[in-house]
C-alpha positions in Angstrom: 85.2 162.1 99.3 87.7 159.2 99.7 90.9 159.4 101.6 93.9 159.8 99.3 96.9 157.7 100.2 100.3 158.3 98.4 102.9 155.7 98.4 106.4 157.3 98.1 110.0 156.3 98.5 113.2 155.9 96.6 113.4 153.6 93.5 112.9 149.8 93.8 111.6 149.6 97.4 108.3 147.9 96.3 105.8 150.9 95.8 104.2 149.4 92.7 104.0 146.0 94.3 102.1 147.5 97.2 99.8 149.5 94.9 98.9 146.3 93.0 98.3 144.5 96.3 95.9 147.2 97.5 93.9 147.6 94.2 93.7 143.9 93.8 95.0 143.9 90.2 98.3 144.1 88.3 97.8 147.6 87.1 101.3 149.0 87.7 104.3 147.4 85.9 106.7 145.7 88.3 110.3 144.7 87.5 113.5 144.2 89.4 115.1 147.2 87.5 114.8 150.4 89.5 112.9 153.4 88.1 110.2 151.4 86.2 107.4 153.8 87.4 107.5 157.3 86.1 104.0 158.8 86.2 101.8 158.8 89.2 98.9 156.4 89.0 95.7 156.3 90.9 93.5 153.4 91.8 90.7 152.3 94.3 92.5 150.5 97.2 90.7 148.1 99.4 91.7 146.6 102.8 88.9 144.5 104.4 85.8 146.8 104.4 87.9 150.1 103.8 88.0 151.7 100.4 90.4 154.7 99.6 92.3 156.2 96.7 95.8 155.0 96.5 98.5 156.8 94.4 101.6 155.1 93.1 104.5 157.4 92.4 107.9 157.4 90.8 110.9 156.6 92.9 112.4 159.8 94.5 115.6 161.1 92.8 118.0 163.8 93.9 117.5 166.1 90.9 116.2 169.6 90.5 117.0 170.5 86.9 115.0 169.8 83.8 116.1 166.2 83.4 113.8 163.3 83.2 114.6 162.3 86.9 113.8 165.9 88.0 110.4 165.8 86.1 109.6 162.4 87.8 110.5 164.1 91.1 108.0 166.8 90.5 105.3 164.3 89.7 106.0 162.7 93.1 105.9 166.0 94.9 102.5 166.8 93.2 101.2 163.4 94.6 102.3 164.3 98.1 100.8 167.8 97.9 97.3 166.3 97.0 97.4 163.3 99.4 95.7 163.1 102.8 98.2 160.5 104.0 101.8 159.6 102.9 103.3 156.1 103.2 107.0 156.4 103.2 108.4 153.1 102.0 112.0 151.9 102.7 113.7 148.6 102.0 114.2 146.8 105.4 116.8 144.4 103.9 118.9 147.1 102.3 118.8 149.5 105.3 118.5 153.2 105.3 120.4 154.9 102.5 121.4 158.6 102.1 118.6 159.0 99.6 116.1 157.8 102.1 117.4 160.4 104.6 117.2 163.1 102.0 113.6 162.2 101.1 112.7 162.2 104.9 113.7 165.8 105.0 111.5 166.6 102.0 108.5 164.9 103.7 109.0 166.7 106.9 108.7 170.1 105.0 105.5 168.8 103.3 103.5 169.1 106.5 101.6 165.8 105.8 100.8 162.9 108.0 103.6 160.4 107.2 103.9 156.8 108.2 107.1 154.8 107.8 106.6 151.4 106.0 109.5 149.1 106.1 109.0 146.8 103.1 110.6 143.3 102.5 110.3 142.6 106.2 109.8 138.9 106.0 112.7 136.9 107.5 115.5 137.8 109.7 117.5 139.7 107.1 115.3 142.7 107.8 115.8 143.0 111.5 118.8 145.4 111.2 117.0 147.6 108.6 113.9 147.9 110.9 116.2 149.2 113.7 117.9 151.7 111.3 114.5 153.1 110.2 114.0 154.7 113.7 116.7 157.2 112.8 114.4 158.8 110.1 112.4 160.4 112.8 108.9 159.1 111.8 108.3 156.9 114.8 108.0 153.2 114.9 108.4 151.7 111.3 105.6 149.3 110.2 107.0 145.9 109.1 105.5 145.1 105.7 105.8 142.6 102.9 103.9 144.0 99.8 104.6 140.8 97.9 103.3 138.4 100.5 100.6 140.7 102.1 102.1 141.0 105.5 101.4 144.0 107.7 98.2 145.0 105.9 96.3 144.9 109.2 98.5 147.6 110.6 97.9 149.6 107.4 94.2 149.2 107.8 94.3 150.8 111.2 96.5 153.7 109.8 94.0 154.4 107.0 91.0 154.1 109.4 92.6 156.6 111.7 93.1 159.0 108.7 89.3 158.7 107.9 88.4 159.4 111.5 90.7 162.4 111.6 89.0 164.2 108.7 87.5 167.7 109.4 84.1 167.7 110.8 82.7 170.0 108.1 83.7 167.5 105.4 80.8 165.1 105.0 81.7 161.4 105.5 80.0 159.1 103.0 79.2 155.6 103.9 80.9 154.5 100.7 84.2 155.9 102.0 84.2 153.4 104.8 82.4 150.3 103.3 83.4 148.2 100.2 80.5 148.1 97.9 78.5 144.9 97.7 78.9 144.5 94.0 81.6 145.7 91.6 80.3 145.2 88.1 82.4 146.5 85.1 80.4 146.9 81.9 81.9 144.8 79.2 81.8 146.8 75.8 81.3 143.5 74.0 78.4 142.4 76.2 75.2 143.3 74.4 73.1 142.6 77.7 74.6 145.8 79.0 72.4 148.9 78.8 71.9 150.5 75.4 73.9 153.7 74.5 73.6 156.2 77.2 75.4 159.5 76.5 75.6 160.2 80.2 77.6 157.2 81.2 81.5 157.5 81.4 83.3 157.0 78.2 86.5 154.9 78.1 88.9 156.8 75.7 92.4 155.4 74.9 95.1 157.5 73.3 97.6 155.4 71.4 100.4 155.8 68.9 104.0 155.4 68.2 106.5 156.8 70.7 107.0 160.5 71.0 103.9 161.5 68.9 102.5 163.6 71.8 100.0 161.4 73.6 100.9 162.5 77.1 101.1 166.2 76.0 97.6 166.0 74.5 96.2 164.6 77.8 97.9 167.3 79.7 96.3 169.9 77.5 92.9 168.3 77.8 92.8 168.1 81.6 94.5 171.6 82.1 97.5 170.5 84.2 100.8 168.6 84.0 99.2 165.4 85.1 101.5 163.2 83.0 105.2 163.2 82.5 106.3 164.7 79.1 109.5 165.5 77.5 111.7 165.3 74.3 112.7 161.8 75.2 111.0 158.9 73.4 109.3 156.2 75.4 108.8 158.2 78.6 105.4 156.7 79.3 105.5 153.0 80.4 102.2 152.3 82.3 98.8 152.9 80.9 97.6 155.7 83.2 93.8 156.4 83.5 92.9 160.1 84.0 89.4 161.1 84.9 88.1 164.2 83.0 84.9 166.0 82.1 84.1 167.4 78.7 81.0 169.6 78.4 79.4 167.6 81.3 80.4 164.2 80.0 82.6 162.0 82.2 85.5 160.6 80.3 88.2 158.2 81.4 91.3 159.1 79.4 93.9 156.4 79.1 97.5 157.3 78.2 99.5 154.5 76.9 103.1 153.6 76.2 104.3 154.3 72.5 104.3 151.1 70.5 107.1 150.3 68.1 107.4 147.6 65.6 107.5 144.2 67.2 111.0 143.4 65.8 112.4 146.5 67.5 110.9 145.6 71.0 113.6 143.5 72.6 113.8 144.5 76.3 111.4 142.9 78.9 110.3 146.3 80.2 109.2 147.6 76.8 107.4 144.3 76.1 105.4 144.7 79.4 104.7 148.3 78.5 103.4 147.3 75.0 101.3 144.5 76.5 99.7 147.1 78.9 99.0 149.4 75.9 97.3 146.4 74.1 95.2 145.8 77.1 94.2 149.4 77.2 92.9 149.2 73.5 90.9 146.0 74.4 89.2 147.7 77.4 88.6 151.0 75.6 85.4 152.0 73.8 86.9 154.6 71.5 90.6 154.9 70.7 92.3 158.0 69.4 95.3 156.9 67.1 97.8 159.8 67.2 99.9 160.3 64.1 102.9 162.6 63.7 102.1 165.2 61.0 105.8 165.3 60.2 106.0 161.5 59.5 102.4 160.4 58.8 101.1 157.0 58.0 104.2 154.9 58.8 103.9 151.2 58.8 103.3 151.1 62.6 100.5 153.6 62.3 98.7 151.3 59.7 99.3 148.3 61.9 97.8 150.0 64.9 94.8 151.1 63.0 94.3 147.6 61.7 94.5 146.2 65.2 92.0 148.7 66.7 89.5 147.7 63.8 90.1 144.0 64.5 89.4 144.6 68.2 86.2 146.2 67.2 86.8 149.6 68.8 85.7 153.0 67.4 88.7 154.9 65.9 89.5 158.5 65.4 92.7 159.5 63.7 94.4 162.5 65.4 97.2 164.1 63.3 99.4 165.9 65.9 102.1 168.6 65.5 100.0 170.2 62.8 101.5 173.5 63.8 104.8 172.4 62.3 103.3 171.8 58.9 103.8 174.7 56.4 101.5 174.1 53.4 98.5 172.8 55.4 96.0 172.6 52.5 98.3 170.4 50.4 99.2 168.3 53.4 95.6 167.7 54.4 94.7 166.7 51.0 97.5 164.1 50.9 96.6 162.9 54.3 93.0 162.2 53.3 94.0 160.4 50.1 96.5 158.3 52.0 93.9 157.5 54.6 91.4 156.2 52.0 94.0 154.3 50.1 95.9 152.7 53.0 93.0 152.1 55.4 90.1 150.7 53.4 89.0 148.5 56.3 87.9 151.8 58.2 86.8 153.8 55.2 85.4 157.1 56.3 87.2 157.1 59.6 87.4 160.7 61.1 90.7 162.5 60.6 91.3 165.6 62.8 94.4 167.7 62.5 95.6 169.4 65.9 98.4 170.6 68.1 98.4 168.9 71.5 100.9 171.4 72.7 99.0 174.5 71.7 95.6 173.0 72.3 94.2 173.8 68.8 91.3 171.9 67.4 90.5 170.1 70.7 86.8 170.8 70.2 86.9 169.1 66.8 88.7 166.1 68.2 86.2 165.6 71.0 83.2 166.1 68.7 84.6 163.4 66.4 85.1 161.1 69.4 81.4 161.6 70.5 80.1 161.1 67.0 82.1 157.8 66.6 80.7 156.6 69.9 77.2 157.2 68.8 77.8 155.3 65.5 79.6 152.5 67.4 76.4 152.0 69.4 74.2 151.9 66.3 71.2 149.5 66.3 69.2 148.9 63.1 65.7 147.4 63.1 65.2 144.0 61.4 62.7 145.5 59.0 65.0 148.2 57.8 67.9 145.8 57.6 66.1 143.4 55.4 64.8 146.1 53.1 68.3 147.2 52.7 69.6 143.7 52.1 66.9 143.1 49.4 68.1 146.2 47.6 71.7 145.2 47.8 71.2 141.7 46.5 69.0 142.9 43.7 71.5 145.5 42.6 74.5 143.0 42.9 73.3 139.5 43.3 75.6 137.0 45.1 77.9 135.1 42.8 77.3 131.6 41.5 79.7 129.0 42.8 80.2 125.7 41.1 77.2 126.5 38.9 74.8 127.2 41.9 73.8 130.7 42.8 74.1 131.6 46.5 71.0 132.8 48.3 71.1 135.3 51.1 67.7 134.9 52.8 67.7 137.0 55.8 69.7 139.4 58.1 69.5 140.6 61.6 71.6 142.6 64.1 72.6 140.6 67.1 74.6 143.2 69.0 76.1 146.6 69.0 79.4 148.0 70.3 80.5 147.3 67.5 77.5 146.7 65.3 77.4 143.0 64.5 75.0 141.4 62.0 74.2 137.8 61.0 73.3 136.8 57.4 71.5 133.5 56.8 72.9 132.1 53.6 72.4 128.8 51.5 76.1 128.0 51.6 77.9 130.3 54.1 81.3 128.7 53.4 81.2 129.6 49.7 80.3 133.3 50.2 83.4 135.3 48.9 85.1 137.8 51.1 84.7 140.3 48.3 80.9 140.2 48.5 81.0 140.6 52.4 83.1 143.7 51.9 80.5 144.9 49.4 77.8 144.4 52.1 80.0 145.9 54.8 80.5 149.1 52.8 76.9 149.2 52.0 76.0 149.0 55.7 78.3 151.9 56.6 77.0 154.1 53.8 73.3 153.4 54.3 73.2 153.5 58.1 75.7 156.4 58.5 78.5 154.4 60.1 81.6 155.7 58.3 84.8 154.4 59.8 82.9 152.1 62.3 84.1 148.5 62.7 81.2 146.3 61.3 81.0 142.6 61.9 79.1 140.2 59.6 78.7 136.6 60.5 77.3 134.2 58.0 75.2 131.3 59.0 73.4 128.5 57.2 69.6 128.2 57.6 66.3 129.4 56.5 64.6 132.6 57.5 63.6 131.9 61.1 60.4 134.1 60.5 59.4 132.3 57.4 56.4 129.9 57.6 57.6 126.3 57.6 56.0 123.7 55.3 54.2 121.0 57.1 
């Protein structure tokens, strides 16, 4: 079990910058504006040979009501409660503020090992703040520069001491101390990766417009208030990965920021959040597109569905807030008709109605996700594929272009995830898109891949298995 290290402090002291430094990636959004981070985010931190779990938190606010700031504070308190070690960050240049002093009192009551980290300590401007930090009562402050990497050697010793101080009855794994020799991420687009394995973790992203209930759904799935929720639109900013297990299957749930139409996205921070959401789609395997049942299939929903299809990710449509719909039979029939009419590029995509708040139809949603994953990993043998191609071309021959009929000679599947096929054609540049759509729909129907992104590449050349004339 890895040591859990929580980074806490008031807003804009550099917590997310240190988090990114420790995990070695720009996972957390960073901006000069205070209060960028709202949810708590976990990652694998590394310093030299040490590995540990690091938790980024929202800036501490003096609020105890039901406001957004108070809910952010509760997320920070939850991170402190589950941490083995707390890094209390202050701004050495700004000095100690009343909010720092108030947060220090909260940490003393938490009964956790706390180490005071004085960030932005490069240069002489930080000397006065370092002296002031002694007044907080946590011993000698550790000078640190999260942006430039200064002070990480002291942090290494602190975390190593925390590992050594763990109870004797808790087994210490070698992996907790040493960085693994290799760190290989499986690329969903790499066909050299292992074939479909229903036991490997599934990367599942939840996307949609702002305030459709993405974070609420994930909280219901994991059974705790893991993510910040509320009536305000646009609460989520970072793409947060939450590990979860469904019927023995490990799933990495990724909550994303709500994505509005591009013309409405003006502020830099929202642009960063949307970019983070787009990256989450690219690295996901299956994407659940959440739609508001009271405002279904708006233009942004259609654009997101088209984006997911173009990225080649498996898609499930989740119609949330179904408990607010009165005439459910009529509304469901309209939804299915609209889905077939507005999203022909993903014909047959699963559509599940649910209530993320009440937890209804969660089983149907997850079964649809696993079914889509299986289809997304479909592989078709070359013999079956060419028997299908022969029947398709005989039933509807390729058109004649400039008086010459096109000949499709051979087909083969070159990869899965998503299923990708190559057609060898006499004149690939002249094959109409309408005929490719005909073949794509035929592939989905014949080989049971409804709603699955299918790629068909057309190449010139003869059948590579045909006997060549000498």
